[in-house]
Structure formats: C-alpha cells, structure tokens
C-alpha positions as CSV (number, residue, x, y, z in Angstrom):
1,M,129.5,154.6,98.6
2,P,132.2,152.4,96.9
3,A,131.9,148.7,97.1
4,S,135.0,148.4,98.8
5,T,134.6,150.8,101.3
6,E,134.0,148.3,104.6
7,L,131.0,149.5,106.8
8,D,131.0,148.6,110.5
9,L,127.2,147.3,110.4
10,L,124.6,146.9,107.2
11,I,121.0,146.5,107.6
12,R,118.7,145.2,104.9
13,A,115.3,145.4,105.7
14,R,112.4,144.4,103.1
15,R,110.9,147.2,105.2
16,M,112.0,150.5,106.9
17,I,110.8,154.1,107.7
18,G,113.0,156.1,106.3
19,A,112.7,160.5,105.5
20,S,110.3,159.4,102.7
21,G,107.6,156.8,104.6
22,E,108.4,153.1,104.1
23,R,110.5,151.2,101.6
24,S,113.0,148.8,101.3
25,G,116.9,149.4,101.9
26,S,120.3,149.0,103.1
27,V,121.1,151.4,106.1
28,G,125.3,151.3,106.3
29,V,127.4,152.2,109.6
30,R,130.2,154.0,110.4
31,D,131.6,155.4,113.6
32,G,128.1,155.1,115.0
33,S,126.6,157.5,112.7
34,I,124.5,156.3,109.4
35,V,126.4,157.0,106.2
36,A,124.4,155.0,103.6
37,V,120.6,154.3,103.1
38,E,120.5,152.4,99.7
39,P,118.1,150.0,98.0
40,L,118.2,146.3,99.2
41,D,120.6,145.0,96.9
42,A,123.1,147.4,97.1
43,D,126.4,146.1,96.8
44,L,128.2,147.2,99.9
45,A,130.4,145.6,102.2
46,A,130.1,145.4,106.2
47,A,131.9,143.5,109.4
48,R,128.7,142.5,110.4
49,V,125.4,142.3,107.8
50,V,122.0,141.9,109.6
51,E,119.1,140.9,107.2
52,L,116.1,141.5,109.0
53,G,112.9,138.9,108.7
54,E,109.8,139.4,106.3
55,D,107.6,140.5,109.5
56,E,110.4,142.9,110.9
57,V,110.4,146.6,110.2
58,L,113.2,148.8,110.9
59,L,112.5,151.9,112.1
60,P,114.3,154.9,113.7
61,G,115.0,155.3,117.4
62,L,111.9,156.5,119.4
63,V,112.4,159.8,121.3
64,D,111.0,160.0,124.6
65,T,111.3,163.4,125.8
66,H,109.2,163.6,129.2
67,V,110.2,160.7,131.6
68,H,110.4,161.0,135.5
69,V,113.6,159.3,136.1
70,N,113.6,160.3,139.9
71,D,116.6,160.2,140.5
72,P,118.8,160.9,142.9
73,G,116.7,161.6,145.5
74,R,113.5,158.7,144.7
75,T,115.3,156.6,143.6
76,E,113.0,153.5,144.8
77,W,110.6,155.0,142.3
78,E,112.9,154.5,139.5
79,G,116.6,155.0,138.5
80,F,118.7,156.1,135.6
81,A,119.5,152.3,135.4
82,S,116.1,150.8,135.1
83,A,114.6,153.5,133.4
84,T,117.2,153.3,130.6
85,R,116.8,149.9,130.5
86,A,113.4,149.9,129.9
87,A,113.7,152.7,127.2
88,A,115.7,150.4,125.2
89,A,113.2,147.4,125.6
90,G,110.6,149.9,124.5
91,G,112.7,150.8,120.8
92,V,113.7,154.4,122.8
93,T,117.0,155.6,122.1
94,T,116.8,158.9,123.6
95,L,114.7,160.1,126.7
96,V,114.8,163.9,128.0
97,D,114.5,164.0,132.0
98,M,112.0,165.9,133.7
99,P,113.5,168.3,136.5
100,L,110.9,167.4,139.2
101,N,110.7,164.3,141.5
102,S,114.3,163.8,141.9
103,I,116.0,165.5,144.8
104,P,117.2,168.2,144.2
105,P,115.2,169.1,141.6
106,T,117.3,170.6,138.4
107,V,116.6,174.2,139.0
108,D,120.2,175.2,139.0
109,V,123.2,174.5,137.5
110,A,124.4,172.8,140.9
111,A,121.4,170.6,140.7
112,L,122.2,169.6,136.9
113,E,125.8,168.4,137.8
114,V,124.3,166.4,140.6
115,K,121.9,164.7,138.3
116,R,124.8,164.1,135.9
117,K,127.0,162.6,138.2
118,T,124.5,160.2,139.5
119,A,123.2,159.2,136.0
120,Q,127.2,158.7,134.9
121,G,128.2,155.2,133.8
122,Q,124.3,154.1,134.4
123,C,122.6,154.4,130.9
124,A,121.9,152.0,128.4
125,V,120.4,154.6,126.0
126,D,121.3,158.5,125.4
127,V,120.0,161.0,128.0
128,G,119.2,164.7,128.0
129,F,117.9,166.9,130.7
130,W,114.7,169.2,131.5
131,G,115.6,172.5,133.3
132,G,113.0,173.8,135.7
133,A,111.0,177.1,136.2
134,V,110.2,177.6,139.8
135,P,109.3,180.7,142.0
136,G,112.7,182.5,142.7
137,N,115.1,181.1,140.0
138,V,114.5,183.6,136.9
139,A,118.1,184.1,137.1
140,D,119.1,180.6,136.9
141,L,117.2,179.9,133.6
142,R,120.2,181.1,131.4
143,P,122.8,179.6,133.3
144,L,120.7,176.3,132.8
145,H,120.1,176.9,129.3
146,D,124.1,177.6,128.2
147,A,124.5,174.3,130.5
148,G,122.9,172.5,127.9
149,V,119.4,171.7,129.5
150,F,116.7,171.5,126.4
151,G,114.1,173.6,128.0
152,F,112.3,174.6,131.0
153,K,109.3,173.0,132.8
154,S,106.7,174.7,135.1
155,F,103.9,173.9,136.8
156,L,100.8,176.2,137.2
157,L,99.1,174.5,140.1
158,D,100.4,172.1,142.8
159,S,103.2,169.4,141.6
160,G,102.6,166.9,143.8
161,V,106.1,167.5,145.4
162,P,107.0,170.4,147.7
163,E,110.6,171.0,146.5
164,F,109.2,172.1,142.8
165,P,106.2,174.7,143.3
166,P,104.4,176.4,141.0
167,L,104.4,179.3,139.3
168,D,101.8,182.0,139.6
169,D,100.9,184.3,136.6
170,D,103.4,186.9,137.3
171,Q,106.0,184.6,137.9
172,L,105.2,182.9,134.9
173,A,105.3,185.9,132.6
174,A,108.6,187.0,134.7
175,A,110.1,183.4,133.5
176,M,108.8,183.9,130.0
177,R,110.0,186.9,129.2
178,E,113.4,185.7,130.5
179,I,113.3,182.2,128.3
180,A,112.3,184.8,125.3
181,A,115.5,186.5,125.6
182,F,117.4,183.7,125.0
183,D,114.9,181.6,122.5
184,G,114.5,178.7,124.8
185,L,111.9,176.7,125.2
186,L,109.2,176.7,127.9
187,I,106.9,173.2,128.8
188,V,104.1,173.7,130.8
189,H,101.9,171.3,133.0
190,A,98.9,173.3,132.0
191,E,95.9,173.1,134.9
192,D,94.5,176.1,136.6
193,A,95.0,175.9,139.8
194,H,92.3,178.0,140.8
195,T,89.7,175.7,138.9
196,I,91.0,172.6,140.3
197,E,90.6,174.1,144.3
198,T,87.1,174.9,143.5
199,S,85.9,171.9,141.8
200,P,84.7,168.7,144.1
201,T,87.9,167.1,146.9
202,P,88.9,163.7,144.9
203,H,88.2,160.8,147.3
204,G,87.0,157.3,147.6
205,T,87.1,154.8,144.9
206,S,84.8,156.2,142.1
207,Y,87.1,156.9,138.7
208,R,83.8,159.3,137.8
209,D,84.4,161.6,141.1
210,F,88.2,161.2,141.0
211,L,87.5,162.6,137.1
212,S,85.4,165.3,138.3
213,S,88.0,166.8,140.4
214,R,90.5,167.4,137.2
215,P,87.6,168.8,135.0
216,R,89.0,169.7,131.2
217,E,88.1,173.6,131.7
218,A,91.1,173.5,134.1
219,E,93.5,172.6,131.2
220,D,91.3,175.0,128.9
221,R,91.4,178.1,130.9
222,A,95.7,177.4,131.8
223,V,96.4,176.9,128.0
224,A,94.5,179.9,127.1
225,R,96.7,182.0,129.7
226,L,99.7,180.4,128.3
227,V,98.6,181.3,124.5
228,E,97.9,185.1,126.0
229,L,101.7,185.2,127.4
230,A,103.3,183.7,124.5
231,R,101.9,186.4,122.5
232,G,103.0,188.9,124.8
233,T,106.6,187.9,125.4
234,G,107.4,185.9,122.3
235,C,108.0,182.9,124.5
236,R,108.3,179.3,122.7
237,V,105.4,177.2,124.9
238,H,105.1,173.5,124.8
239,V,102.2,172.2,126.3
240,L,102.6,169.1,128.3
241,H,100.0,165.8,128.4
242,V,97.4,166.9,126.5
243,S,94.3,165.2,127.8
244,S,91.6,167.9,127.1
245,A,90.7,168.1,123.4
246,A,88.8,171.3,123.6
247,V,92.2,173.3,124.0
248,L,92.9,172.1,120.5
249,P,91.3,175.0,118.5
250,M,93.5,177.2,120.8
251,I,96.5,175.9,120.1
252,A,95.6,175.7,116.3
253,S,94.5,179.1,116.6
254,A,97.9,180.3,118.0
255,R,99.7,179.0,115.1
256,R,97.8,180.0,112.4
257,D,98.8,183.8,114.2
258,G,102.4,182.8,113.9
259,L,102.8,181.8,117.8
260,A,105.4,179.1,118.5
261,V,103.1,176.7,120.6
262,T,103.7,173.0,120.4
263,A,101.8,170.2,122.1
264,E,101.6,166.7,123.2
265,T,99.7,163.8,124.6
266,C,100.4,160.6,126.1
267,P,99.9,156.7,125.2
268,H,97.4,156.3,128.2
269,Y,95.0,159.2,126.8
270,L,94.9,157.4,123.0
271,S,94.6,154.0,124.7
272,F,92.3,154.2,128.0
273,R,88.8,155.7,128.1
274,A,86.9,156.5,131.4
275,E,84.0,154.9,130.7
276,D,86.0,151.5,131.0
277,I,88.2,152.5,134.0
278,P,86.9,150.4,137.1
279,D,86.2,152.0,140.5
280,G,89.9,151.3,142.7
281,A,91.7,151.0,139.7
282,T,94.3,153.5,140.8
283,Q,97.2,152.4,138.4
284,Y,94.9,154.5,136.0
285,K,95.3,157.8,138.1
286,C,97.2,160.7,136.0
287,C,96.9,164.1,136.2
288,P,95.4,165.7,134.0
289,P,93.2,162.7,133.7
290,I,92.1,160.2,130.8
291,R,88.8,161.1,129.7
292,E,85.9,160.1,128.2
293,A,86.0,158.0,124.6
294,A,84.4,161.1,122.8
295,N,87.6,162.8,123.7
296,Q,89.6,160.7,123.0
297,D,88.6,160.3,119.5
298,L,89.5,164.4,118.9
299,L,92.5,164.1,120.6
300,W,93.3,161.1,117.6
301,Q,92.0,163.7,115.4
302,G,94.4,166.1,116.3
303,L,97.1,164.3,116.0
304,A,96.1,163.3,112.7
305,E,95.7,167.0,111.5
306,G,99.0,168.2,113.3
307,T,97.6,170.1,116.0
308,I,99.1,167.6,118.4
309,D,103.1,167.1,117.6
310,T,104.3,164.4,119.4
311,V,103.3,161.6,121.2
312,V,105.6,160.8,124.7
313,S,105.2,158.6,127.7
314,D,105.0,160.9,130.9
315,H,106.5,157.9,132.5
316,S,105.8,158.9,136.1
317,P,106.5,155.6,138.1
318,S,106.6,155.6,142.0
319,T,106.4,152.4,144.3
320,A,103.4,150.0,145.1
321,D,102.5,151.7,147.9
322,L,102.0,155.4,146.8
323,K,99.5,153.9,144.5
324,C,97.2,153.2,147.2
325,L,96.5,149.8,145.3
326,D,95.0,148.2,149.1
327,T,92.2,151.0,149.6
328,G,91.6,152.0,145.8
329,D,91.3,155.4,146.8
330,F,91.7,158.2,144.3
331,G,92.3,161.0,146.4
332,A,95.4,159.2,148.0
333,A,97.0,157.8,145.3
334,W,99.9,158.7,143.2
335,G,99.1,160.4,140.3
336,G,101.6,159.1,137.4
337,I,101.7,155.9,135.1
338,S,104.7,153.5,134.5
339,S,104.8,152.9,130.7
340,L,108.5,153.9,129.1
341,Q,108.7,150.1,127.9
342,L,105.5,150.2,126.6
343,G,104.5,153.1,124.4
344,L,105.1,152.1,121.0
345,P,103.3,148.8,121.0
346,A,100.7,150.7,123.0
347,V,100.2,153.7,120.5
348,W,100.7,151.0,117.6
349,T,97.6,148.9,118.7
350,E,95.4,151.8,118.8
351,A,96.7,153.8,115.9
352,R,96.5,150.6,113.1
353,Q,93.0,150.4,114.2
354,R,92.6,153.8,113.4
355,G,93.8,154.0,109.9
356,H,97.0,155.2,110.6
357,D,100.5,153.7,109.3
358,L,104.1,153.4,111.3
359,S,105.4,156.4,109.2
360,D,102.5,158.1,111.4
361,V,103.9,156.8,114.7
362,V,107.7,157.1,113.7
363,R,106.5,160.8,113.2
364,W,105.1,161.4,116.4
365,M,107.2,159.3,119.0
366,S,110.4,159.7,117.2
367,T,111.0,162.4,114.2
368,A,109.4,165.0,116.0
369,P,110.1,164.9,119.8
370,A,113.6,165.1,118.2
371,Q,112.7,168.5,116.5
372,L,111.0,169.7,119.5
373,V,114.5,169.7,121.5
374,G,117.0,169.8,118.7
375,L,118.7,167.1,118.3
376,P,119.4,166.7,114.2
377,R,121.1,163.5,114.5
378,K,117.9,161.9,116.1
379,G,114.8,160.5,115.3
380,R,115.3,159.6,111.2
381,I,117.0,156.6,109.1
382,A,119.0,159.5,106.9
383,T,122.7,159.7,106.0
384,G,124.3,161.8,108.8
385,A,122.2,161.0,111.9
386,D,122.8,158.7,114.2
387,A,122.4,154.8,114.1
388,D,119.9,154.5,116.4
389,L,117.5,151.9,115.3
390,C,114.3,150.1,116.1
391,V,113.8,146.3,115.0
392,F,109.8,146.2,115.2
393,A,107.7,143.5,114.6
394,P,104.1,145.3,113.7
395,D,102.2,142.4,113.5
396,D,103.4,140.1,116.6
397,T,100.9,140.4,119.8
398,F,101.9,139.6,123.5
399,V,100.2,140.2,126.6
400,V,101.9,142.6,129.0
401,D,103.5,140.8,131.9
402,V,104.4,143.2,134.6
403,A,107.5,141.0,135.5
404,A,108.8,141.0,132.5
405,L,109.0,144.7,132.7
406,H,112.3,146.8,133.5
407,H,110.5,149.5,135.4
408,K,111.6,149.1,139.2
409,N,107.9,149.0,140.3
410,P,105.6,146.5,138.7
411,V,102.7,148.9,138.7
412,T,101.0,149.7,135.0
413,P,97.6,149.9,133.6
414,Y,98.7,147.8,131.0
415,A,99.0,144.8,133.1
416,D,97.6,141.7,131.2
417,R,96.7,143.8,128.1
418,R,97.0,142.7,124.8
419,L,99.3,144.7,122.3
420,Q,100.3,144.9,118.8
421,G,103.4,145.0,117.8
422,V,107.0,144.0,119.4
423,V,110.6,144.9,119.8
424,R,112.8,142.7,118.7
425,S,116.0,145.0,119.2
426,T,117.3,148.3,119.9
427,W,120.5,149.7,118.2
428,L,122.2,152.7,119.7
429,R,124.8,154.4,117.4
430,G,125.0,151.1,115.8
431,S,125.6,148.8,118.4
432,R,123.0,146.4,119.7
433,V,122.0,147.3,123.2
434,E,122.4,144.4,125.5
435,D,120.4,144.1,129.0
436,G,122.3,146.4,131.3
437,D,125.1,147.5,128.9
438,P,125.7,151.4,130.0
439,R,126.4,152.8,126.5
440,G,124.4,155.9,126.6
441,R,125.9,159.2,126.3
442,F,124.6,162.6,128.0
443,L,123.0,164.7,125.3
444,V,123.2,168.7,125.5
445,R,120.9,171.1,123.7
446,G,122.9,172.9,120.1
447,A,125.3,169.7,119.9
448,A,125.4,168.5,116.4
C-alpha cells in the first residue's frame, strides 16, 4: 500500500496472532476491513494510530458459536443488549444465538423474524442465528436454511424447556436426510435419553450424586448413534459441549473414514474438576456435567490432537432463583453456566499451564468456530477480513467480581476465581466497542 494512502485506523503491535502464528506487525483498516498487514515499522498513514503496549497482544476477535441469549420470551434470564455487551467485554466480536430458551424457539422462519426484530438495535457485536430441528418441522428446515441460519440444533433427550422437544431416532434420521440434501449442518446435544432415564434421579446437594445421574455412557451412546446416522445419511454433524473424553476416539475414527463430524468443548469442562466442586454449589450445574480430573486431561489432549475443533462458552444463564442457591438442590436447579464474558481468560489460564500458546487459543476460540459456520471474514487477522480485534494482556491477572460482569444475572462458578489475561479493548470492524454501543450487524450463512 502506498504511504500516501491514508487508512481509517492503524494498529501497531509488538505481538499479534496472525495467520502464521505470533509476530509483530501493523494492521491497517479501511471501511471496516483489514486492508494491510505489514511489518511493525511499515510506512503507513492513518487518521487514527494506536500503538499497543509491550504487555499487549493483538488477537482476532473471538467467535462464540454457542450462546443462549434467551430473547424474546425469557429476557429476565439474558437479552441481546446484556449478552452482546458481555461478549464485547470478553473479546468476543461474533456470537451465534441458540434457537431455544427464547419464546418462540427458532424452529421456523416466522420465529427467526421475531428474533431478528427483537435483536434489532440492541447488539454491541455481530450476531448470527441457529435454527432448531424438533419433531414435526422437517418442512421448515430448508426455508430456515435459505433465510440464513447457520445450521440446526437438536436434542436427543429433554431439553429442559417444553417448547423445544427432542428428536427420537426416526425423527433424527429424517432431519439428517433433509439437512444433508442441502448440505446443511446439524449440531447436537448428544446424551442418550434411555441411559439418563435409567440412571439415578438427581436430588439433594451431593455433586457426586448429580454426576451419577448424567453418566458418560449417555454421551458415548448418543455419539455412536450420531456417527452411524452420519455414515448413512451423509449429513454434516457437530457434537456440542463434549464432556466425556470417551467419545473422542469415535469422532477421530469417523473422520478417518471421511465423515464430516466435528466437536466442541467449553471453558468449564477445561477449568473445573468434579473432585473440587462442593456439595450444594449449584452454580456449577450443567448438562452434560463437569467430570473428573483424569477426564479433563483427556479433553485437553483431544484439543492438542485436533479431535476437538472449537472451544465455545455454551453461555446458558438463568435467574438466580432457578439455580436454587438457597437449597443447593442439584435435582431442582437449572443446568447452565454463565461465562460469555470470561471464556478467553478462563481458557488461557489453563492452556498456558499445559504448554499451549495464544496461537492455540485463537485457533480454538476464533478461527475454527468461524470456519465451522462459514464466516471467512471472521476469526483471523488477514487482508480481506473484518477488522474485528481484541487487545489482550496475557500476563495480567484479575479476580472475577460478579458485580463487574455484564451478564444480566450475577451467578457464575467463576466468581472469586483468579484468572490470567485481561481484555483491554475490543474492536468491531475497526471501531472500538464502547459500553452499550449497538453497532453489531446480523450475519447470515453464505454471506461474503
């Protein structure tokens, strides 16, 4: 780029995570896009120049493809304004909203339009939407796909909300055949209903008893069934929130056989261990559950080997009363963890202790999620990409203060936990995201 060509923004970073890993460099932005990635001392002119400190690293904005915004219908749990502010504070510049826990659920085009209308003018970051695959809506899947959803979520057991029922085996196969016909993506909460139904019923304050109610065999059997159906239908399948490391050999084997099967895990499975969870601490309840330390080690190994593709929040908040903090009853409490604002430091805290670098974290939390949903302009610092950026201080530490979180309800298992890494600023298409500034856009599948 000629020196006389003025940019809107130039960020000079002694450390940044680019396409080939960590380097120093200058990132030039015009009209919201990255138009230059040059050496640190490149002769570039810009209307605004930002020089990062020696303790700061420039990352591509995170892409969180698993967020329950719960809006409309359960806006006391969360909402687009609060969720996207939390996302921006955590370095997330793109999120994809799940189709359930909102009312109506996103299971047809009319419901998608209601959700978009609700979100209009509220979003501090870019937002896309998943559709849902539920009993009786096979005919709605292609219209939702054509309307721009990024894929379809299904449950194989009770979802926890009556308006989003699970698919039985025949319904699952029918949905997969239809989705395969237009090369869509099915994302699945993979726990086997029969295994859960025949396990001990969760009740009381014992975390060990709750863990017994969601045995790893439920995940193992569900993933085995998904792989078999993927083999028969040719449908692309993504396994959500893997907590049982026993499914990883099945996923790796399916890929060796040429099946399009991908998988994710979440910060809470990588950060917490069952052995450390106190009885009655229902803020840790999620489904599938947080498992033991040995299992966690295998999840980290799956990330290192590439069997697990992405790390996303599964931000699933609720009001404090639904977490039953007063009784500590794991059977009655809502199963979901609030972590949208904390995912990057939570993962970095554990990753650096295990020998990973920031390039690994960027791949898991930014580049790979963008690739999963087909957003080529997201998740990377490269010419032609959106100038979605995160300024991160990886050596700073902080103690999580729930009062400082933008989540609507201040309940999280990360409360009072010391984490490594502080998000100093977040930039969306070359503009710094300020508190409450609704500059986010709606994203649709297949857009350039």
